[in-house]
C-alpha positions as CSV (number, residue, x, y, z in Angstrom):
1,M,-65.5,-14.5,-79.4
2,A,-67.9,-12.6,-77.2
3,D,-65.1,-12.0,-74.8
4,S,-62.9,-10.4,-77.5
5,R,-65.8,-8.3,-78.7
6,S,-66.4,-7.1,-75.1
7,R,-62.7,-6.3,-74.8
8,A,-62.7,-4.3,-78.0
9,T,-65.8,-2.4,-76.9
10,D,-64.1,-1.6,-73.6
11,D,-61.0,-0.5,-75.3
12,G,-62.9,1.7,-77.8
13,F,-64.8,3.3,-75.0
14,A,-61.7,3.8,-72.9
15,Q,-60.0,5.5,-75.8
16,F,-63.0,7.7,-76.3
17,M,-63.2,8.6,-72.6
18,H,-59.6,9.5,-72.3
19,G,-59.8,11.8,-75.4
20,N,-63.1,13.5,-74.4
21,A,-63.6,13.4,-70.6
22,Q,-61.9,16.8,-70.1
23,R,-64.0,18.4,-72.9
24,L,-67.2,17.1,-71.3
25,C,-66.1,18.3,-67.9
26,R,-65.4,21.8,-69.2
27,V,-68.8,22.0,-70.9
28,A,-70.4,20.6,-67.7
29,Y,-68.6,23.3,-65.7
30,L,-69.8,26.1,-67.9
31,L,-73.4,24.7,-67.6
32,T,-73.4,24.3,-63.8
33,G,-70.9,26.9,-62.6
34,D,-69.8,24.3,-60.0
35,A,-66.6,22.2,-60.4
36,S,-67.8,19.3,-58.2
37,R,-71.2,19.2,-59.9
38,A,-69.5,19.4,-63.3
39,E,-67.3,16.4,-62.5
40,D,-70.3,14.4,-61.3
41,L,-72.3,15.4,-64.4
42,A,-69.5,14.5,-66.8
43,Q,-69.0,11.1,-65.0
44,E,-72.7,10.3,-65.1
45,A,-72.8,11.2,-68.8
46,L,-69.8,9.0,-69.5
47,A,-71.3,6.1,-67.5
48,R,-74.6,6.4,-69.5
49,T,-72.7,6.6,-72.7
50,Y,-70.8,3.5,-71.8
51,G,-74.1,1.7,-71.1
52,A,-75.2,2.6,-74.6
53,W,-71.8,2.2,-76.3
54,H,-72.9,-0.7,-78.5
55,R,-75.5,1.7,-80.0
56,V,-73.3,4.7,-80.3
57,R,-71.6,5.4,-83.7
58,T,-67.9,6.1,-83.2
59,D,-68.1,9.3,-85.4
60,D,-71.0,10.6,-83.2
61,A,-69.7,9.5,-79.8
62,Y,-68.8,13.0,-78.5
63,W,-72.1,14.4,-79.8
64,Y,-73.9,11.5,-78.0
65,A,-72.1,12.0,-74.7
66,R,-72.6,15.8,-74.9
67,R,-76.3,15.3,-75.5
68,V,-76.5,12.9,-72.5
69,L,-74.6,15.6,-70.4
70,V,-76.9,18.4,-71.5
71,N,-80.0,16.2,-70.9
72,L,-78.8,15.3,-67.4
73,H,-78.1,19.0,-66.6
74,T,-81.5,20.0,-68.0
75,D,-83.2,17.4,-65.8
76,W,-81.2,18.8,-62.8
77,W,-82.1,22.4,-63.3
78,R,-85.7,21.7,-64.1
79,R,-86.0,20.1,-60.6
80,R,-84.8,23.5,-59.4
81,W,-82.0,22.3,-57.3
82,R,-80.0,25.1,-55.7
83,E,-76.6,25.9,-57.2
84,R,-73.5,25.8,-55.1
85,S,-70.6,28.3,-55.2
86,V,-67.6,27.5,-57.5
87,P,-64.4,26.6,-55.6
88,Q,-62.2,26.7,-58.7
89,V,-62.3,26.7,-62.5
90,P,-61.1,23.7,-64.4
91,D,-57.8,23.9,-66.3
92,A,-58.2,25.4,-69.7
93,A,-55.8,26.8,-72.2
94,G,-55.8,30.6,-72.5
95,K,-54.0,33.3,-74.5
96,G,-52.1,36.3,-73.4
97,D,-51.2,37.3,-69.8
98,P,-52.3,34.6,-67.4
99,T,-53.3,37.3,-64.8
100,D,-55.7,38.9,-67.3
101,T,-57.0,35.6,-68.3
102,T,-57.7,34.7,-64.6
103,V,-59.4,38.0,-63.9
104,N,-61.5,37.8,-67.0
105,R,-62.4,34.2,-66.3
106,D,-63.5,35.1,-62.7
107,A,-65.6,38.0,-64.1
108,L,-67.2,35.7,-66.6
109,K,-68.0,33.1,-63.9
110,Q,-69.7,35.8,-61.7
111,A,-71.7,37.1,-64.7
112,L,-72.8,33.5,-65.7
113,R,-73.8,32.8,-62.1
114,A,-76.2,35.7,-62.3
115,L,-78.1,34.0,-65.2
116,T,-80.8,31.5,-64.7
117,P,-79.9,27.9,-65.4
118,R,-81.7,27.9,-68.7
119,E,-80.1,31.2,-69.8
120,R,-76.7,29.8,-68.9
121,A,-77.3,26.6,-70.8
122,V,-78.4,28.6,-73.9
123,V,-75.4,30.9,-73.7
124,V,-72.9,28.0,-73.2
125,L,-74.4,26.0,-76.1
126,R,-74.7,29.0,-78.5
127,F,-71.4,30.7,-77.8
128,Y,-69.0,28.2,-76.2
129,L,-70.0,25.2,-78.3
130,D,-71.0,27.4,-81.3
131,L,-74.3,25.6,-81.9
132,S,-77.0,27.1,-84.0
133,E,-80.3,28.2,-82.5
134,A,-82.0,25.2,-84.0
135,Q,-79.4,22.9,-82.5
136,V,-79.7,24.5,-79.1
137,A,-83.5,24.1,-79.3
138,Q,-83.1,20.5,-80.1
139,E,-80.5,19.8,-77.3
140,L,-82.6,21.6,-74.7
141,R,-85.9,20.4,-76.1
142,I,-87.4,23.9,-76.3
143,S,-88.6,25.9,-79.3
144,T,-86.3,28.0,-81.4
145,G,-88.3,31.1,-80.3
146,T,-87.5,30.3,-76.7
147,V,-83.8,30.0,-77.6
148,K,-83.9,33.4,-79.2
149,S,-85.8,35.1,-76.4
150,T,-83.6,33.4,-73.7
151,T,-80.4,34.4,-75.6
152,S,-81.6,37.9,-75.9
153,R,-82.5,38.1,-72.2
154,A,-79.2,36.5,-71.1
155,L,-77.1,38.8,-73.4
156,R,-78.9,41.8,-72.1
157,K,-78.0,40.8,-68.5
158,L,-74.4,40.1,-69.5
159,R,-74.1,43.5,-71.3
160,V,-75.0,45.4,-68.1
161,S,-73.2,43.1,-65.7
162,P,-70.9,45.1,-63.6
163,T,-68.5,42.2,-63.4
164,L,-67.8,42.3,-67.1
165,T,-66.5,45.9,-67.0
166,D,-63.0,47.0,-66.3
167,S,-62.4,50.6,-65.3
168,G,-65.4,51.7,-67.3
169,E,-64.4,49.7,-70.4
170,R,-66.0,46.5,-71.6
171,I,-64.0,43.4,-71.4
172,T,-63.9,42.4,-75.1
173,E,-62.2,39.0,-74.9
174,I,-62.8,36.5,-72.1
175,A,-60.7,33.4,-72.2
176,I,-62.7,30.4,-70.9
177,G,-60.8,27.7,-72.7
178,G,-61.2,26.2,-76.1
179,T,-63.4,23.3,-77.3
180,S,-60.3,21.1,-77.9
């Protein structure tokens, strides 16, 4: 009986992992700006989620894993480890001309790298994952006021970022992949 329950748990987690690993990796990449670090972060989040799988509700499994991922990233940048350069961006679906998408994605990567780790985390959670200020505050364990001021500061930096302009015109749509 225990063996069949363990097998069902393993099968349930395997199904969850196959359906969500790429999404977690994309979020991790946007948080870290480093493909290798993102893969490590996503793998660590999945490993910790598996360790707690018996406590995780199936309908909240992605939220739980994403929360673990954000917490791991927060611990990492709070220790002030240095960021590494980005060798390549993960595969993500885009719209329109692939050349424009690549150019825009590269511009966004450069602009995001100019932000502090906290600013990048707030921007990714607010605008890529479409979380509310209260949800971002809860995920990062900071106050809502800190989320607001950090968002304001980050957006101000992004507005004046020379990498997000194209021949004097603002890039209005940057394809960074969906939250499939």
